[in-house]
Z-matrix of the N, CA and C atoms (Angstrom, degrees):
N
C 1 1.495
C 2 1.598 1 103.34
N 3 1.295 2 114.84 1 138.92
C 4 1.425 3 119.63 2 173.71
C 5 1.479 4 116.96 3 -84.61
N 6 1.308 5 111.72 4 99.86
C 7 1.485 6 116.48 5 -174.60
C 8 1.469 7 111.85 6 -74.02
N 9 1.247 8 121.17 7 -17.22
C 10 1.572 9 122.29 8 173.59
C 11 1.554 10 112.54 9 -58.16
N 12 1.357 11 110.54 10 -32.89
C 13 1.494 12 113.41 11 -174.20
C 14 1.540 13 109.30 12 -87.56
N 15 1.260 14 119.15 13 4.07
C 16 1.537 15 120.46 14 178.41
C 17 1.550 16 108.36 15 -70.97
N 18 1.378 17 111.67 16 158.14
C 19 1.408 18 117.22 17 178.94
C 20 1.573 19 113.34 18 -91.92
N 21 1.355 20 109.40 19 11.09
C 22 1.489 21 115.94 20 177.78
C 23 1.520 22 110.78 21 -68.63
N 24 1.364 23 113.67 22 145.04
C 25 1.450 24 118.07 23 178.01
C 26 1.441 25 114.66 24 -72.56
N 27 1.268 26 122.77 25 149.68
C 28 1.457 27 123.46 26 176.64
C 29 1.526 28 109.56 27 -76.24
N 30 1.305 29 113.68 28 -36.77
C 31 1.493 30 114.42 29 179.09
C 32 1.599 31 109.29 30 -104.42
N 33 1.377 32 112.43 31 165.65
C 34 1.392 33 122.54 32 -177.20
C 35 1.585 34 108.19 33 -63.47
N 36 1.331 35 112.46 34 139.65
C 37 1.419 36 114.22 35 173.59
C 38 1.495 37 110.48 36 -128.18
N 39 1.273 38 118.16 37 150.66
C 40 1.492 39 126.95 38 177.23
C 41 1.550 40 108.86 39 -69.70
N 42 1.329 41 120.47 40 123.66
C 43 1.447 42 120.08 41 173.31
C 44 1.466 43 117.86 42 -110.20
N 45 1.301 44 121.20 43 149.61
C 46 1.425 45 121.27 44 172.33
C 47 1.530 46 111.56 45 -78.05
N 48 1.312 47 113.61 46 120.00
C 49 1.488 48 119.11 47 -179.10
C 50 1.506 49 116.83 48 -54.26
N 51 1.286 50 110.52 49 -37.43
C 52 1.584 51 117.28 50 178.83
C 53 1.509 52 109.62 51 -63.28
N 54 1.361 53 116.99 52 -37.89
C 55 1.468 54 118.29 53 177.93
C 56 1.480 55 111.52 54 -63.37
N 57 1.354 56 118.03 55 -34.70
C 58 1.503 57 115.44 56 -176.86
C 59 1.585 58 112.68 57 -77.17
N 60 1.368 59 113.57 58 -30.69
C 61 1.469 60 113.43 59 -179.53
C 62 1.468 61 113.58 60 -90.14
N 63 1.342 62 122.96 61 6.45
C 64 1.478 63 119.93 62 176.51
C 65 1.458 64 115.69 63 -56.40
N 66 1.326 65 115.15 64 -43.26
C 67 1.468 66 119.62 65 -174.20
C 68 1.499 67 114.65 66 -70.88
N 69 1.370 68 115.77 67 -47.70
C 70 1.379 69 125.26 68 -177.87
C 71 1.479 70 114.72 69 -85.51
N 72 1.314 71 123.85 70 -32.81
C 73 1.362 72 131.99 71 -173.00
C 74 1.530 73 112.24 72 81.56
N 75 1.236 74 115.94 73 7.64
C 76 1.520 75 120.43 74 -178.73
C 77 1.548 76 107.81 75 -144.44
N 78 1.327 77 119.56 76 124.40
C 79 1.435 78 122.81 77 -178.81
C 80 1.524 79 110.70 78 -66.47
N 81 1.321 80 115.49 79 -35.82
C 82 1.485 81 117.67 80 -175.42
C 83 1.529 82 110.00 81 -74.18
N 84 1.323 83 119.75 82 -32.23
C 85 1.430 84 124.43 83 174.73
C 86 1.602 85 111.04 84 -68.01
N 87 1.330 86 110.52 85 -36.97
C 88 1.549 87 112.07 86 179.54
C 89 1.595 88 107.57 87 -72.67
N 90 1.270 89 120.10 88 -41.20
C 91 1.442 90 120.20 89 178.26
C 92 1.539 91 112.39 90 -67.53
N 93 1.261 92 120.94 91 -30.44
C 94 1.457 93 125.51 92 177.13
C 95 1.601 94 108.02 93 -70.90
N 96 1.353 95 120.53 94 -37.25
C 97 1.393 96 125.40 95 176.15
C 98 1.608 97 110.25 96 -68.59
N 99 1.248 98 115.91 97 -44.52
C 100 1.434 99 122.20 98 179.49
C 101 1.530 100 109.52 99 -63.30
N 102 1.451 101 119.01 100 -43.10
C 103 1.368 102 123.93 101 177.52
C 104 1.519 103 111.97 102 -58.56
N 105 1.312 104 113.91 103 -45.73
C 106 1.551 105 115.92 104 -179.64
C 107 1.570 106 113.36 105 -66.74
N 108 1.288 107 113.55 106 -37.03
C 109 1.502 108 115.14 107 174.53
C 110 1.417 109 112.69 108 -68.91
N 111 1.351 110 121.81 109 -33.30
C 112 1.426 111 122.87 110 174.02
C 113 1.490 112 110.42 111 -66.28
N 114 1.240 113 121.48 112 -35.45
C 115 1.456 114 121.14 113 178.43
C 116 1.491 115 109.09 114 -68.08
N 117 1.300 116 119.81 115 -35.83
C 118 1.490 117 123.51 116 176.39
C 119 1.513 118 109.17 117 -64.80
N 120 1.349 119 122.50 118 -46.23
C 121 1.334 120 124.60 119 -176.75
C 122 1.579 121 110.41 120 -66.82
N 123 1.266 122 112.23 121 -38.10
C 124 1.470 123 116.39 122 -178.75
C 125 1.570 124 108.63 123 -66.86
N 126 1.291 125 119.95 124 -34.17
C 127 1.421 126 120.57 125 177.14
C 128 1.517 127 111.52 126 -68.07
N 129 1.389 128 112.33 127 -43.57
C 130 1.501 129 116.78 128 177.34
C 131 1.506 130 114.62 129 -58.32
N 132 1.319 131 114.51 130 -41.04
C 133 1.580 132 118.96 131 -176.99
C 134 1.491 133 106.61 132 -73.61
N 135 1.376 134 115.34 133 -36.29
C 136 1.561 135 114.19 134 175.92
C 137 1.565 136 110.92 135 -63.94
N 138 1.273 137 118.29 136 -44.21
C 139 1.505 138 120.61 137 178.58
C 140 1.457 139 111.22 138 -57.36
N 141 1.334 140 119.72 139 -40.57
C 142 1.453 141 126.50 140 -175.09
C 143 1.525 142 106.34 141 -68.62
N 144 1.318 143 113.32 142 -50.49
C 145 1.516 144 116.38 143 -175.89
C 146 1.626 145 111.49 144 -60.29
N 147 1.379 146 109.12 145 -42.82
C 148 1.498 147 117.82 146 -178.55
C 149 1.497 148 108.95 147 -59.68
N 150 1.351 149 113.36 148 -43.27
C 151 1.582 150 119.25 149 -176.32
C 152 1.454 151 104.78 150 -64.24
N 153 1.277 152 123.02 151 -46.17
C 154 1.409 153 123.74 152 -171.94
C 155 1.592 154 112.58 153 -75.08
N 156 1.340 155 117.42 154 -29.72
C 157 1.479 156 118.13 155 175.75
C 158 1.471 157 112.69 156 -85.86
N 159 1.359 158 122.42 157 -9.72
C 160 1.425 159 118.71 158 174.51
C 161 1.569 160 114.89 159 -64.98
N 162 1.295 161 114.87 160 -21.86
C 163 1.447 162 119.79 161 176.95
C 164 1.483 163 107.72 162 -62.66
N 165 1.341 164 122.15 163 -33.11
C 166 1.409 165 123.49 164 -170.19
C 167 1.507 166 111.62 165 -97.85
N 168 1.269 167 116.95 166 4.23
C 169 1.516 168 123.85 167 -175.50
C 170 1.519 169 109.24 168 -63.76
N 171 1.250 170 113.56 169 134.12
C 172 1.472 171 121.98 170 173.73
C 173 1.419 172 116.37 171 -104.17
N 174 1.339 173 120.30 172 128.55
C 175 1.401 174 118.58 173 -169.61
C 176 1.513 175 109.60 174 -110.02
N 177 1.305 176 119.75 175 26.82
C 178 1.456 177 129.00 176 176.34
C 179 1.493 178 105.20 177 -88.85
N 180 1.273 179 111.41 178 145.89
C 181 1.580 180 120.54 179 -179.65
C 182 1.530 181 108.36 180 -87.20
N 183 1.304 182 121.04 181 -11.72
C 184 1.423 183 120.19 182 -173.45
C 185 1.480 184 109.70 183 -82.40
N 186 1.301 185 120.24 184 133.67
C 187 1.453 186 119.67 185 177.56
C 188 1.591 187 112.97 186 -86.74
N 189 1.372 188 113.84 187 -9.36
C 190 1.425 189 119.45 188 -177.57
C 191 1.560 190 111.76 189 -70.40
N 192 1.286 191 114.54 190 -29.20
C 193 1.455 192 114.96 191 -179.75
C 194 1.585 193 111.36 192 -95.36
N 195 1.278 194 116.89 193 100.29
C 196 1.476 195 125.29 194 -176.17
C 197 1.536 196 101.21 195 -120.73
N 198 1.275 197 112.88 196 123.80
C 199 1.591 198 112.75 197 -178.79
C 200 1.501 199 105.04 198 -117.65
N 201 1.318 200 115.04 199 140.61
C 202 1.391 201 120.41 200 171.51
C 203 1.480 202 110.90 201 -96.40
N 204 1.241 203 118.60 202 122.56
C 205 1.451 204 125.74 203 -176.87
C 206 1.604 205 110.74 204 -108.88
N 207 1.245 206 117.01 205 112.69
C 208 1.471 207 119.59 206 177.63
C 209 1.515 208 114.70 207 -51.91
N 210 1.280 209 121.81 208 -37.42
C 211 1.449 210 125.47 209 176.85
C 212 1.552 211 110.43 210 -61.64
N 213 1.314 212 113.38 211 -44.24
C 214 1.408 213 121.95 212 -177.89
C 215 1.555 214 110.16 213 -60.05
N 216 1.389 215 111.19 214 -45.21
C 217 1.535 216 118.37 215 -175.87
C 218 1.514 217 104.02 216 -69.92
N 219 1.295 218 129.30 217 -40.94
C 220 1.397 219 130.09 218 177.25
C 221 1.496 220 112.98 219 -55.54
N 222 1.431 221 112.78 220 -46.05
C 223 1.515 222 117.06 221 179.30
C 224 1.512 223 111.94 222 -65.82
N 225 1.357 224 117.77 223 -37.33
C 226 1.472 225 120.15 224 174.16
C 227 1.564 226 112.80 225 -63.58
N 228 1.274 227 110.54 226 -43.28
C 229 1.582 228 111.86 227 174.59
C 230 1.461 229 116.35 228 -54.62
N 231 1.369 230 111.14 229 -46.74
C 232 1.360 231 120.27 230 -176.26
C 233 1.545 232 113.48 231 -57.04
N 234 1.350 233 115.64 232 -42.73
C 235 1.348 234 125.48 233 -179.92
C 236 1.572 235 109.21 234 -70.02
N 237 1.296 236 117.50 235 -34.63
C 238 1.482 237 123.86 236 -174.99
C 239 1.533 238 105.66 237 -70.75
N 240 1.310 239 121.35 238 -32.40
C 241 1.440 240 123.06 239 -173.86
C 242 1.560 241 107.36 240 -87.25
N 243 1.269 242 125.04 241 -8.65
C 244 1.382 243 119.43 242 -179.16
C 245 1.584 244 109.92 243 -71.94
N 246 1.402 245 115.31 244 154.49
C 247 1.466 246 116.26 245 -179.27
C 248 1.516 247 105.96 246 -66.12
N 249 1.388 248 117.94 247 154.89
C 250 1.479 249 119.93 248 -179.85
C 251 1.510 250 109.95 249 -70.53
N 252 1.319 251 115.96 250 155.02
C 253 1.464 252 117.91 251 -175.32
C 254 1.506 253 118.30 252 -61.52
N 255 1.381 254 117.99 253 -25.35
C 256 1.452 255 123.43 254 176.00
C 257 1.616 256 105.38 255 -69.81
N 258 1.323 257 120.68 256 -36.71
C 259 1.449 258 116.48 257 -177.91
C 260 1.497 259 111.54 258 -76.23
N 261 1.414 260 113.21 259 -32.14
C 262 1.557 261 116.21 260 173.12
C 263 1.535 262 110.65 261 -65.70
N 264 1.272 263 113.66 262 -38.36
C 265 1.549 264 114.16 263 -173.70
C 266 1.659 265 106.10 264 -75.86
N 267 1.232 266 116.94 265 -38.71
C 268 1.415 267 116.88 266 176.75
C 269 1.506 268 111.92 267 -59.78
N 270 1.377 269 115.77 268 -45.02
C 271 1.462 270 117.94 269 179.15
C 272 1.456 271 111.02 270 -63.01
N 273 1.321 272 118.51 271 -43.06
C 274 1.544 273 122.27 272 177.69
C 275 1.534 274 106.97 273 -58.11
N 276 1.339 275 121.53 274 -40.68
C 277 1.445 276 122.03 275 -175.21
C 278 1.577 277 110.28 276 -71.11
N 279 1.265 278 115.22 277 -36.52
C 280 1.431 279 117.79 278 179.65
C 281 1.537 280 112.44 279 -72.05
N 282 1.304 281 117.66 280 -31.75
C 283 1.507 282 128.83 281 176.86
C 284 1.543 283 107.53 282 -76.46
N 285 1.281 284 121.71 283 -13.71
C 286 1.395 285 121.28 284 -176.70
C 287 1.467 286 115.43 285 74.92
N 288 1.269 287 119.60 286 26.78
C 289 1.478 288 128.18 287 -179.57
C 290 1.644 289 113.47 288 -95.84
N 291 1.307 290 110.91 289 4.34
C 292 1.550 291 111.76 290 -178.28
C 293 1.618 292 102.92 291 -110.56
N 294 1.349 293 112.79 292 131.58
C 295 1.423 294 126.10 293 175.53
C 296 1.482 295 107.07 294 -89.28
N 297 1.348 296 121.36 295 121.79
C 298 1.395 297 122.30 296 175.30
C 299 1.543 298 109.42 297 -144.53
N 300 1.374 299 114.76 298 155.17
C 301 1.450 300 117.00 299 178.85
C 302 1.476 301 107.86 300 -144.22
N 303 1.220 302 114.94 301 162.34
C 304 1.552 303 117.37 302 -179.88
C 305 1.551 304 105.37 303 -121.78
N 306 1.368 305 115.53 304 106.71
C 307 1.465 306 115.06 305 -177.23
C 308 1.486 307 116.72 306 -64.98
N 309 1.301 308 116.03 307 -18.52
C 310 1.535 309 118.66 308 -172.43
C 311 1.628 310 105.78 309 -81.37
N 312 1.284 311 118.04 310 -15.35
C 313 1.431 312 122.43 311 177.80
C 314 1.491 313 113.24 312 -96.15
N 315 1.241 314 120.36 313 -16.59
C 316 1.475 315 124.04 314 -176.26
C 317 1.513 316 108.39 315 -74.64
N 318 1.251 317 116.00 316 154.27
C 319 1.504 318 125.38 317 -179.75
C 320 1.568 319 107.80 318 -56.03
N 321 1.271 320 117.48 319 127.69
C 322 1.345 321 118.57 320 173.90
C 323 1.516 322 114.10 321 -116.00
N 324 1.241 323 125.16 322 140.42
C 325 1.447 324 128.25 323 -168.94
C 326 1.482 325 108.85 324 -60.90
N 327 1.346 326 115.95 325 142.10
C 328 1.484 327 121.82 326 -178.79
C 329 1.489 328 108.79 327 -94.60
N 330 1.185 329 121.91 328 140.24
C 331 1.574 330 121.85 329 176.05
C 332 1.434 331 110.87 330 -99.45
């Protein structure tokens, strides 16, 4: 997913707590959902960055040979400018793009 095209703000914004708990009815549940989604997004971003930086990996054991690669620097700058995973997850939650369920409230079989 291209997180640069997200409507999430780059900087932290103050949110109304009541807006966040509308869907779940509980602010703590909403924050837990956002936190789990932020962890997922963080993992996805880390995998993408690792995959792109593997091309530049040096397998030499000598520390004397350190190369600066302009492409590697540009990739790093791109990922530094992305919104933080918590901001992306919060925006997804507000937009209703996060699927969540509560197994404790689902119908359980009766014995």
